[in-house]
TORPA-4810 file (N, C-alpha, C, O; in nm, 3 decimals):
<nodes>
NODE_1_-4.822_5.241_-16.554_-4.957_5.194_-16.567_-5.010_5.155_-16.430_-4.938_5.098_-16.348_M
NODE_2_-5.136_5.185_-16.407_-5.198_5.155_-16.279_-5.264_5.019_-16.287_-5.337_4.988_-16.382_I
NODE_3_-5.239_4.938_-16.187_-5.302_4.807_-16.178_-5.439_4.826_-16.118_-5.450_4.854_-15.999_N
NODE_4_-5.544_4.810_-16.196_-5.680_4.832_-16.147_-5.721_4.728_-16.044_-5.816_4.751_-15.969_T
NODE_5_-5.654_4.618_-16.039_-5.685_4.516_-15.939_-5.657_4.564_-15.797_-5.721_4.519_-15.702_G
NODE_6_-5.562_4.656_-15.782_-5.530_4.706_-15.649_-5.624_4.817_-15.604_-5.619_4.857_-15.488_T
NODE_7_-5.709_4.867_-15.691_-5.801_4.975_-15.655_-5.932_4.922_-15.598_-6.009_4.997_-15.538_L
NODE_8_-5.957_4.794_-15.616_-6.081_4.737_-15.564_-6.079_4.732_-15.413_-5.974_4.712_-15.352_R
NODE_9_-6.194_4.751_-15.354_-6.206_4.746_-15.208_-6.189_4.604_-15.158_-6.254_4.512_-15.206_S
NODE_10_-6.102_4.589_-15.063_-6.078_4.461_-14.998_-6.167_4.455_-14.875_-6.166_4.550_-14.796_D
NODE_11_-6.245_4.349_-14.854_-6.333_4.343_-14.737_-6.257_4.362_-14.606_-6.314_4.412_-14.510_P
NODE_12_-6.132_4.324_-14.601_-6.054_4.340_-14.478_-6.023_4.487_-14.450_-5.995_4.523_-14.335_Q
NODE_13_-6.027_4.571_-14.553_-6.000_4.713_-14.535_-6.111_4.781_-14.454_-6.087_4.885_-14.394_E
NODE_14_-6.228_4.725_-14.450_-6.341_4.784_-14.381_-6.347_4.746_-14.234_-6.436_4.790_-14.162_N
NODE_15_-6.253_4.665_-14.188_-6.252_4.627_-14.047_-6.176_4.732_-13.967_-6.101_4.813_-14.023_T
NODE_16_-6.196_4.730_-13.837_-6.128_4.824_-13.749_-5.981_4.789_-13.741_-5.946_4.674_-13.714_V
NODE_17_-5.892_4.887_-13.764_-5.749_4.858_-13.751_-5.715_4.817_-13.609_-5.779_4.862_-13.513_P
NODE_18_-5.615_4.732_-13.595_-5.577_4.681_-13.463_-5.533_4.794_-13.369_-5.543_4.779_-13.247_A
NODE_19_-5.486_4.905_-13.425_-5.439_5.015_-13.342_-5.547_5.120_-13.315_-5.518_5.221_-13.252_T
NODE_20_-5.668_5.097_-13.361_-5.775_5.195_-13.341_-5.806_5.210_-13.193_-5.803_5.113_-13.117_A
NODE_21_-5.835_5.333_-13.154_-5.872_5.364_-13.017_-6.022_5.344_-13.002_-6.101_5.423_-13.055_D
NODE_22_-6.062_5.240_-12.932_-6.204_5.210_-12.914_-6.245_5.252_-12.774_-6.187_5.207_-12.675_V
NODE_23_-6.345_5.338_-12.766_-6.396_5.384_-12.638_-6.538_5.333_-12.618_-6.625_5.355_-12.702_L
NODE_24_-6.560_5.265_-12.507_-6.694_5.221_-12.469_-6.754_5.329_-12.381_-6.685_5.390_-12.300_S
NODE_25_-6.884_5.352_-12.397_-6.946_5.457_-12.317_-7.092_5.425_-12.287_-7.154_5.340_-12.352_Y
NODE_26_-7.144_5.496_-12.189_-7.287_5.490_-12.157_-7.328_5.626_-12.103_-7.247_5.698_-12.043_A
NODE_27_-7.453_5.660_-12.124_-7.512_5.783_-12.070_-7.627_5.742_-11.979_-7.708_5.657_-12.015_V
NODE_28_-7.633_5.803_-11.862_-7.742_5.773_-11.769_-7.786_5.900_-11.698_-7.716_6.002_-11.700_T
NODE_29_-7.902_5.894_-11.637_-7.951_6.005_-11.557_-7.880_6.008_-11.424_-7.842_5.904_-11.370_N
NODE_30_-7.861_6.128_-11.371_-7.805_6.146_-11.238_-7.867_6.272_-11.178_-7.944_6.341_-11.245_C
NODE_31_-7.835_6.300_-11.055_-7.896_6.415_-10.989_-7.850_6.548_-11.047_-7.909_6.651_-11.017_E
NODE_32_-7.747_6.548_-11.129_-7.701_6.670_-11.195_-7.748_6.679_-11.340_-7.702_6.766_-11.415_L
NODE_33_-7.838_6.591_-11.380_-7.887_6.588_-11.517_-7.856_6.453_-11.579_-7.915_6.351_-11.545_G
NODE_34_-7.761_6.455_-11.671_-7.715_6.331_-11.734_-7.563_6.325_-11.720_-7.495_6.428_-11.714_K
NODE_35_-7.513_6.203_-11.716_-7.369_6.183_-11.710_-7.330_6.079_-11.814_-7.395_5.976_-11.829_V
NODE_36_-7.222_6.109_-11.887_-7.165_6.015_-11.983_-7.032_5.969_-11.924_-6.950_6.050_-11.882_L
NODE_37_-7.013_5.839_-11.922_-6.887_5.780_-11.876_-6.831_5.699_-11.991_-6.898_5.613_-12.048_V
NODE_38_-6.704_5.728_-12.027_-6.638_5.656_-12.136_-6.506_5.600_-12.086_-6.438_5.661_-12.004_A
NODE_39_-6.472_5.483_-12.137_-6.346_5.421_-12.097_-6.277_5.360_-12.218_-6.341_5.314_-12.313_R
NODE_40_-6.146_5.362_-12.211_-6.060_5.292_-12.306_-6.017_5.164_-12.236_-6.054_5.142_-12.121_S
NODE_41_-5.940_5.079_-12.302_-5.889_4.961_-12.232_-5.801_4.998_-12.112_-5.783_4.916_-12.022_P
NODE_42_-5.744_5.119_-12.110_-5.657_5.162_-12.000_-5.734_5.216_-11.880_-5.684_5.208_-11.767_K
NODE_43_-5.853_5.269_-11.900_-5.929_5.326_-11.790_-6.028_5.431_-11.837_-6.046_5.452_-11.956_G
NODE_44_-6.092_5.496_-11.740_-6.192_5.598_-11.771_-6.120_5.719_-11.832_-6.026_5.772_-11.773_V
NODE_45_-6.163_5.760_-11.950_-6.100_5.872_-12.018_-6.192_5.993_-12.027_-6.149_6.101_-12.067_C
NODE_46_-6.319_5.975_-11.990_-6.410_6.087_-11.997_-6.531_6.065_-11.907_-6.593_5.959_-11.906_S
NODE_47_-6.563_6.171_-11.832_-6.689_6.180_-11.758_-6.743_6.318_-11.791_-6.682_6.419_-11.756_I
NODE_48_-6.855_6.322_-11.859_-6.914_6.448_-11.903_-7.051_6.466_-11.840_-7.127_6.370_-11.827_L
NODE_49_-7.082_6.589_-11.801_-7.211_6.621_-11.740_-7.289_6.712_-11.833_-7.231_6.794_-11.904_L
NODE_50_-7.421_6.698_-11.832_-7.504_6.785_-11.914_-7.650_6.753_-11.899_-7.692_6.683_-11.807_G
NODE_51_-7.727_6.805_-11.992_-7.872_6.787_-11.988_-7.925_6.701_-12.102_-8.039_6.655_-12.097_D
NODE_52_-7.843_6.680_-12.205_-7.890_6.612_-12.325_-7.790_6.503_-12.364_-7.673_6.532_-12.388_D
NODE_53_-7.837_6.379_-12.371_-7.749_6.266_-12.402_-7.681_6.282_-12.538_-7.563_6.252_-12.553_A
NODE_54_-7.755_6.329_-12.637_-7.700_6.345_-12.771_-7.587_6.448_-12.772_-7.485_6.428_-12.839_E
NODE_55_-7.604_6.556_-12.700_-7.501_6.659_-12.691_-7.376_6.603_-12.621_-7.264_6.634_-12.661_V
NODE_56_-7.396_6.521_-12.518_-7.283_6.461_-12.449_-7.204_6.368_-12.542_-7.081_6.368_-12.540_L
NODE_57_-7.275_6.290_-12.622_-7.207_6.199_-12.716_-7.131_6.281_-12.821_-7.020_6.244_-12.859_V
NODE_58_-7.191_6.391_-12.867_-7.122_6.478_-12.964_-6.996_6.539_-12.900_-6.892_6.550_-12.965_E
NODE_59_-7.006_6.578_-12.773_-6.891_6.633_-12.701_-6.780_6.527_-12.693_-6.664_6.558_-12.717_D
NODE_60_-6.817_6.404_-12.660_-6.719_6.295_-12.653_-6.652_6.277_-12.789_-6.529_6.264_-12.796_L
NODE_61_-6.731_6.275_-12.896_-6.676_6.258_-13.031_-6.580_6.373_-13.066_-6.478_6.350_-13.130_A
NODE_62_-6.612_6.494_-13.024_-6.526_6.608_-13.049_-6.396_6.602_-12.971_-6.292_6.648_-13.019_G
NODE_63_-6.400_6.545_-12.851_-6.281_6.534_-12.768_-6.188_6.421_-12.815_-6.067_6.426_-12.794_R
NODE_64_-6.246_6.319_-12.877_-6.169_6.203_-12.922_-6.203_6.175_-13.069_-6.265_6.073_-13.101_F
NODE_65_-6.163_6.266_-13.159_-6.206_6.255_-13.299_-6.153_6.133_-13.373_-6.213_6.091_-13.472_P
NODE_66_-6.043_6.075_-13.328_-5.987_5.958_-13.397_-6.039_5.826_-13.340_-6.010_5.719_-13.393_Q
NODE_67_-6.116_5.834_-13.232_-6.162_5.712_-13.164_-6.289_5.657_-13.228_-6.366_5.727_-13.294_A
NODE_68_-6.307_5.530_-13.207_-6.430_5.462_-13.245_-6.513_5.454_-13.117_-6.472_5.391_-13.020_I
NODE_69_-6.629_5.518_-13.117_-6.714_5.524_-12.999_-6.819_5.413_-13.005_-6.890_5.399_-13.105_L
NODE_70_-6.826_5.335_-12.898_-6.917_5.221_-12.894_-7.007_5.232_-12.771_-6.957_5.224_-12.659_V
NODE_71_-7.137_5.252_-12.790_-7.226_5.249_-12.674_-7.224_5.108_-12.615_-7.261_5.012_-12.682_P
NODE_72_-7.181_5.097_-12.488_-7.161_4.965_-12.430_-7.178_4.974_-12.279_-7.080_4.982_-12.205_N
NODE_73_-7.303_4.972_-12.234_-7.330_4.985_-12.090_-7.261_4.879_-12.006_-7.206_4.913_-11.901_E
NODE_74_-7.260_4.751_-12.046_-7.192_4.651_-11.963_-7.043_4.681_-11.941_-6.989_4.651_-11.834_P
NODE_75_-6.977_4.738_-12.040_-6.833_4.765_-12.028_-6.802_4.876_-11.929_-6.692_4.879_-11.873_A
NODE_76_-6.897_4.966_-11.905_-6.872_5.079_-11.816_-6.962_5.078_-11.693_-6.966_5.176_-11.618_V
NODE_77_-7.035_4.969_-11.671_-7.134_4.968_-11.563_-7.071_4.992_-11.426_-7.130_5.063_-11.344_K
NODE_78_-6.954_4.936_-11.399_-6.888_4.958_-11.269_-6.843_5.103_-11.254_-6.853_5.161_-11.146_D
NODE_79_-6.794_5.162_-11.363_-6.752_5.301_-11.360_-6.872_5.393_-11.338_-6.866_5.487_-11.259_D
NODE_80_-6.981_5.365_-11.408_-7.104_5.444_-11.391_-7.154_5.431_-11.247_-7.194_5.530_-11.186_V
NODE_81_-7.152_5.310_-11.194_-7.196_5.289_-11.055_-7.109_5.369_-10.958_-7.160_5.425_-10.861_A
NODE_82_-6.980_5.375_-10.984_-6.890_5.453_-10.901_-6.922_5.601_-10.905_-6.921_5.668_-10.802_G
NODE_83_-6.949_5.653_-11.024_-6.983_5.795_-11.040_-7.114_5.825_-10.969_-7.123_5.924_-10.896_V
NODE_84_-7.215_5.741_-10.989_-7.345_5.764_-10.924_-7.332_5.752_-10.772_-7.396_5.828_-10.698_L
NODE_85_-7.252_5.658_-10.725_-7.229_5.645_-10.582_-7.160_5.767_-10.525_-7.193_5.812_-10.415_G
NODE_86_-7.064_5.820_-10.598_-6.995_5.941_-10.554_-7.092_6.059_-10.546_-7.088_6.136_-10.450_Y
NODE_87_-7.178_6.073_-10.646_-7.273_6.183_-10.644_-7.370_6.171_-10.527_-7.410_6.272_-10.469_L
NODE_88_-7.407_6.049_-10.492_-7.497_6.028_-10.379_-7.427_6.051_-10.246_-7.486_6.103_-10.151_A
NODE_89_-7.298_6.012_-10.239_-7.224_6.022_-10.113_-7.078_6.058_-10.144_-6.993_5.970_-10.155_K
NODE_90_-7.049_6.188_-10.160_-6.914_6.229_-10.198_-6.806_6.193_-10.097_-6.689_6.185_-10.133_P
NODE_91_-6.842_6.172_-9.972_-6.742_6.140_-9.871_-6.674_6.007_-9.899_-6.565_5.981_-9.850_S
NODE_92_-6.739_5.921_-9.978_-6.680_5.792_-10.013_-6.571_5.803_-10.117_-6.499_5.706_-10.141_G
NODE_93_-6.557_5.919_-10.179_-6.455_5.939_-10.282_-6.493_5.873_-10.413_-6.595_5.803_-10.422_G
NODE_94_-6.413_5.894_-10.512_-6.435_5.838_-10.645_-6.303_5.776_-10.691_-6.214_5.845_-10.741_L
NODE_95_-6.293_5.648_-10.673_-6.171_5.575_-10.707_-6.191_5.502_-10.840_-6.254_5.396_-10.845_Q
NODE_96_-6.137_5.558_-10.945_-6.145_5.498_-11.077_-6.005_5.493_-11.137_-5.922_5.579_-11.110_L
NODE_97_-5.981_5.392_-11.217_-5.858_5.388_-11.296_-5.880_5.483_-11.413_-5.975_5.468_-11.489_T
NODE_98_-5.791_5.581_-11.426_-5.809_5.683_-11.528_-5.710_5.667_-11.642_-5.598_5.620_-11.624_L
NODE_99_-5.754_5.707_-11.759_-5.670_5.719_-11.878_-5.671_5.868_-11.911_-5.750_5.914_-11.994_D
NODE_100_-5.583_5.945_-11.844_-5.581_6.090_-11.859_-5.506_6.127_-11.986_-5.388_6.095_-12.003_M
NODE_101_-5.575_6.195_-12.075_-5.517_6.233_-12.202_-5.513_6.384_-12.212_-5.616_6.451_-12.209_R
NODE_102_-5.395_6.436_-12.223_-5.377_6.580_-12.235_-5.230_6.610_-12.252_-5.147_6.519_-12.259_G
NODE_103_-5.198_6.736_-12.257_-5.058_6.777_-12.266_-4.990_6.745_-12.134_-5.057_6.722_-12.033_T
NODE_104_-4.858_6.743_-12.132_-4.790_6.719_-12.005_-4.830_6.821_-11.897_-4.847_6.784_-11.781_P
NODE_105_-4.845_6.948_-11.935_-4.886_7.049_-11.836_-5.027_7.020_-11.785_-5.051_7.025_-11.664_F
NODE_106_-5.120_6.989_-11.875_-5.256_6.957_-11.832_-5.256_6.839_-11.736_-5.324_6.843_-11.633_Q
NODE_107_-5.182_6.736_-11.767_-5.179_6.618_-11.679_-5.120_6.652_-11.542_-5.164_6.597_-11.441_R
NODE_108_-5.021_6.741_-11.538_-4.966_6.784_-11.409_-5.072_6.858_-11.328_-5.087_6.835_-11.208_R
NODE_109_-5.146_6.947_-11.394_-5.254_7.019_-11.326_-5.358_6.920_-11.276_-5.403_6.929_-11.162_V
NODE_110_-5.396_6.825_-11.360_-5.500_6.729_-11.322_-5.456_6.643_-11.205_-5.537_6.610_-11.119_W
NODE_111_-5.329_6.605_-11.201_-5.278_6.528_-11.086_-5.288_6.610_-10.958_-5.324_6.556_-10.853_E
NODE_112_-5.256_6.738_-10.965_-5.268_6.825_-10.847_-5.414_6.839_-10.806_-5.444_6.842_-10.686_K
NODE_113_-5.504_6.846_-10.902_-5.648_6.855_-10.871_-5.694_6.731_-10.795_-5.775_6.740_-10.703_L
NODE_114_-5.642_6.617_-10.833_-5.681_6.491_-10.768_-5.636_6.485_-10.623_-5.687_6.406_-10.545_R
NODE_115_-5.538_6.570_-10.587_-5.488_6.573_-10.449_-5.571_6.662_-10.358_-5.553_6.661_-10.236_A
NODE_116_-5.663_6.740_-10.415_-5.747_6.828_-10.333_-5.857_6.742_-10.271_-5.935_6.680_-10.344_I
NODE_117_-5.864_6.737_-10.138_-5.965_6.652_-10.075_-6.107_6.708_-10.092_-6.126_6.829_-10.103_P
NODE_118_-6.203_6.618_-10.093_-6.344_6.659_-10.099_-6.373_6.751_-9.981_-6.327_6.729_-9.870_A
NODE_119_-6.451_6.856_-10.008_-6.485_6.951_-9.904_-6.391_7.070_-9.898_-6.416_7.165_-9.823_G
NODE_120_-6.283_7.066_-9.974_-6.188_7.177_-9.976_-6.185_7.240_-10.114_-6.202_7.171_-10.215_R
NODE_121_-6.165_7.370_-10.118_-6.145_7.438_-10.245_-6.011_7.511_-10.240_-5.960_7.542_-10.133_T
NODE_122_-5.956_7.537_-10.357_-5.833_7.614_-10.370_-5.853_7.716_-10.480_-5.940_7.700_-10.566_V
NODE_123_-5.773_7.820_-10.478_-5.782_7.921_-10.585_-5.694_7.879_-10.702_-5.605_7.795_-10.689_S
NODE_124_-5.721_7.939_-10.817_-5.637_7.914_-10.934_-5.492_7.954_-10.905_-5.399_7.886_-10.949_Y
NODE_125_-5.474_8.063_-10.831_-5.340_8.109_-10.797_-5.270_8.009_-10.706_-5.153_7.979_-10.725_T
NODE_126_-5.342_7.958_-10.607_-5.285_7.859_-10.516_-5.245_7.732_-10.593_-5.136_7.679_-10.573_E
NODE_127_-5.332_7.687_-10.679_-5.303_7.567_-10.758_-5.182_7.591_-10.849_-5.098_7.502_-10.864_L
NODE_128_-5.173_7.709_-10.908_-5.057_7.741_-10.992_-4.929_7.735_-10.909_-4.827_7.687_-10.957_A
NODE_129_-4.935_7.784_-10.787_-4.818_7.780_-10.699_-4.775_7.639_-10.664_-4.656_7.614_-10.645_G
NODE_130_-4.870_7.547_-10.656_-4.836_7.407_-10.630_-4.754_7.347_-10.743_-4.672_7.257_-10.722_W
NODE_131_-4.778_7.398_-10.864_-4.708_7.344_-10.981_-4.567_7.400_-10.993_-4.471_7.326_-11.011_L
NODE_132_-4.558_7.533_-10.983_-4.429_7.600_-11.001_-4.450_7.748_-10.970_-4.558_7.802_-10.994_S
NODE_133_-4.348_7.814_-10.919_-4.362_7.957_-10.896_-4.382_8.035_-11.026_-4.425_8.151_-11.024_P
NODE_134_-4.352_7.971_-11.138_-4.367_8.038_-11.267_-4.499_8.006_-11.337_-4.529_8.063_-11.441_L
NODE_135_-4.578_7.916_-11.280_-4.707_7.880_-11.342_-4.803_7.997_-11.329_-4.808_8.063_-11.225_S
NODE_136_-4.877_8.021_-11.432_-4.973_8.132_-11.433_-5.113_8.079_-11.405_-5.152_7.976_-11.460_H
NODE_137_-5.190_8.148_-11.321_-5.326_8.103_-11.290_-5.415_8.085_-11.414_-5.501_7.997_-11.416_P
NODE_138_-5.394_8.167_-11.516_-5.476_8.152_-11.637_-5.444_8.023_-11.711_-5.533_7.959_-11.767_R
NODE_139_-5.317_7.984_-11.711_-5.279_7.857_-11.773_-5.341_7.742_-11.696_-5.385_7.644_-11.756_A
NODE_140_-5.344_7.754_-11.565_-5.408_7.651_-11.481_-5.557_7.647_-11.510_-5.615_7.538_-11.522_V
NODE_141_-5.621_7.762_-11.522_-5.765_7.768_-11.554_-5.793_7.704_-11.689_-5.893_7.635_-11.706_A
NODE_142_-5.706_7.727_-11.785_-5.723_7.666_-11.918_-5.711_7.515_-11.910_-5.787_7.443_-11.975_T
NODE_143_-5.617_7.465_-11.830_-5.602_7.320_-11.812_-5.726_7.263_-11.743_-5.772_7.154_-11.778_A
NODE_144_-5.779_7.335_-11.645_-5.902_7.290_-11.578_-6.017_7.281_-11.679_-6.095_7.185_-11.677_C
NODE_145_-6.028_7.381_-11.765_-6.136_7.383_-11.864_-6.124_7.270_-11.965_-6.225_7.227_-12.022_A
NODE_146_-6.002_7.222_-11.989_-5.981_7.113_-12.085_-6.004_6.975_-12.023_-6.000_6.875_-12.095_A
NODE_147_-6.027_6.969_-11.894_-6.045_6.842_-11.823_-6.163_6.762_-11.881_-6.277_6.809_-11.877_N
NODE_148_-6.137_6.642_-11.935_-6.245_6.561_-11.989_-6.306_6.464_-11.887_-6.398_6.390_-11.920_P
NODE_149_-6.254_6.465_-11.764_-6.296_6.364_-11.666_-6.353_6.435_-11.543_-6.291_6.439_-11.437_V
NODE_150_-6.474_6.490_-11.559_-6.540_6.559_-11.447_-6.548_6.465_-11.327_-6.553_6.343_-11.341_A
NODE_151_-6.548_6.523_-11.211_-6.563_6.454_-11.083_-6.438_6.377_-11.043_-6.387_6.398_-10.932_L
NODE_152_-6.387_6.289_-11.127_-6.267_6.211_-11.093_-6.143_6.300_-11.094_-6.049_6.277_-11.017_A
NODE_153_-6.142_6.399_-11.180_-6.042_6.506_-11.176_-6.122_6.629_-11.134_-6.183_6.695_-11.218_I
NODE_154_-6.123_6.660_-11.004_-6.221_6.754_-10.948_-6.188_6.902_-10.971_-6.155_6.975_-10.877_P
NODE_155_-6.199_6.945_-11.096_-6.174_7.086_-11.127_-6.282_7.175_-11.065_-6.265_7.297_-11.058_C
NODE_156_-6.392_7.115_-11.021_-6.496_7.196_-10.955_-6.448_7.251_-10.820_-6.512_7.340_-10.765_H
NODE_157_-6.339_7.200_-10.768_-6.286_7.245_-10.638_-6.196_7.367_-10.650_-6.139_7.412_-10.551_R
NODE_158_-6.182_7.422_-10.770_-6.099_7.541_-10.790_-6.190_7.662_-10.807_-6.283_7.662_-10.888_V
NODE_159_-6.160_7.766_-10.728_-6.242_7.889_-10.725_-6.151_8.010_-10.745_-6.029_7.999_-10.750_V
NODE_160_-6.214_8.126_-10.757_-6.137_8.250_-10.766_-6.067_8.278_-10.634_-6.100_8.218_-10.531_R
NODE_161_-5.973_8.368_-10.637_-5.899_8.405_-10.518_-5.987_8.459_-10.406_-5.953_8.445_-10.288_G
NODE_162_-6.099_8.520_-10.442_-6.190_8.573_-10.340_-6.294_8.470_-10.296_-6.385_8.502_-10.220_N
NODE_163_-6.281_8.346_-10.344_-6.374_8.240_-10.306_-6.496_8.228_-10.397_-6.575_8.135_-10.382_G
NODE_164_-6.512_8.321_-10.490_-6.627_8.318_-10.581_-6.613_8.203_-10.681_-6.503_8.166_-10.722_A
NODE_165_-6.728_8.149_-10.718_-6.728_8.042_-10.819_-6.702_8.102_-10.955_-6.754_8.208_-10.989_L
NODE_166_-6.622_8.034_-11.033_-6.591_8.080_-11.168_-6.569_7.960_-11.257_-6.527_7.853_-11.212_A
NODE_167_-6.598_7.980_-11.381_-6.569_7.886_-11.487_-6.577_7.738_-11.454_-6.485_7.681_-11.396_G
NODE_168_-6.685_7.677_-11.492_-6.695_7.531_-11.483_-6.759_7.484_-11.612_-6.870_7.524_-11.645_Y
NODE_169_-6.689_7.402_-11.683_-6.732_7.354_-11.816_-6.875_7.301_-11.816_-6.946_7.311_-11.917_R
NODE_170_-6.917_7.246_-11.703_-7.048_7.184_-11.697_-7.149_7.270_-11.621_-7.254_7.220_-11.580_W
NODE_171_-7.118_7.398_-11.603_-7.213_7.493_-11.546_-7.184_7.528_-11.401_-7.154_7.442_-11.319_G
NODE_172_-7.194_7.656_-11.371_-7.168_7.706_-11.236_-7.263_7.645_-11.135_-7.223_7.617_-11.022_I
NODE_173_-7.389_7.623_-11.173_-7.484_7.565_-11.078_-7.443_7.424_-11.038_-7.455_7.387_-10.921_E
NODE_174_-7.394_7.344_-11.132_-7.344_7.210_-11.098_-7.222_7.221_-11.006_-7.208_7.143_-10.912_R
NODE_175_-7.135_7.318_-11.033_-7.017_7.338_-10.950_-7.060_7.372_-10.807_-7.006_7.317_-10.711_K
NODE_176_-7.156_7.461_-10.793_-7.205_7.500_-10.661_-7.261_7.380_-10.587_-7.232_7.361_-10.469_R
NODE_177_-7.342_7.301_-10.654_-7.403_7.182_-10.592_-7.293_7.086_-10.546_-7.299_7.035_-10.434_I
NODE_178_-7.195_7.060_-10.630_-7.088_6.967_-10.595_-7.009_7.016_-10.473_-6.982_6.939_-10.381_L
NODE_179_-6.972_7.143_-10.473_-6.895_7.200_-10.361_-6.976_7.192_-10.232_-6.922_7.156_-10.127_I
NODE_180_-7.105_7.225_-10.239_-7.190_7.222_-10.120_-7.207_7.078_-10.068_-7.199_7.054_-9.948_E
NODE_181_-7.229_6.984_-10.159_-7.244_6.843_-10.117_-7.117_6.793_-10.053_-7.122_6.725_-9.950_K
NODE_182_-7.002_6.824_-10.112_-6.875_6.779_-10.056_-6.849_6.843_-9.919_-6.797_6.778_-9.829_E
NODE_183_-6.885_6.970_-9.905_-6.864_7.038_-9.775_-6.949_6.973_-9.666_-6.905_6.960_-9.552_A
NODE_184_-7.071_6.934_-9.700_-7.159_6.869_-9.601_-7.111_6.728_-9.568_-7.129_6.680_-9.456_R
NODE_185_-7.049_6.662_-9.665_-7.004_6.524_-9.644_-6.884_6.523_-9.553_-6.830_6.417_-9.523_A
</nodes>
């Protein structure tokens, strides 16, 4: 027999579980359109670029489907200021505490990306070689495409072997602008 008393909704059941992943975020205008910066208690877990704030929030929700997303400008104001400062003056670098979430291979690729100095580009093949002689450039390109932390993990610094711009999740024109700004800085 089923105890109907246990089927009733308990008000405590509607609260956020203690283990829930809560991400604070804000969207602001920048010279590349709009930028969304999101952070967990561990650090910045996402920087997304685009033209529409609503689309950026949907992208964030798709990347972190189990998370509770909270618009909270005060919680990310220093991170947003860092991103905007970097866009204005890339030579100053972008020093943020990151919460990099991905497969072990993706995280290895992202760590190598972070070692590429502003103003320099590398090819997918060169980056693959930094990881292992057995790494394939396409696997590296896939890891770059999965990068949720634009700018702080500078996948825009990776180009084709012939130097041509290729594949940037946030648009080739943004990639070109970033590379040119960094080269001038």
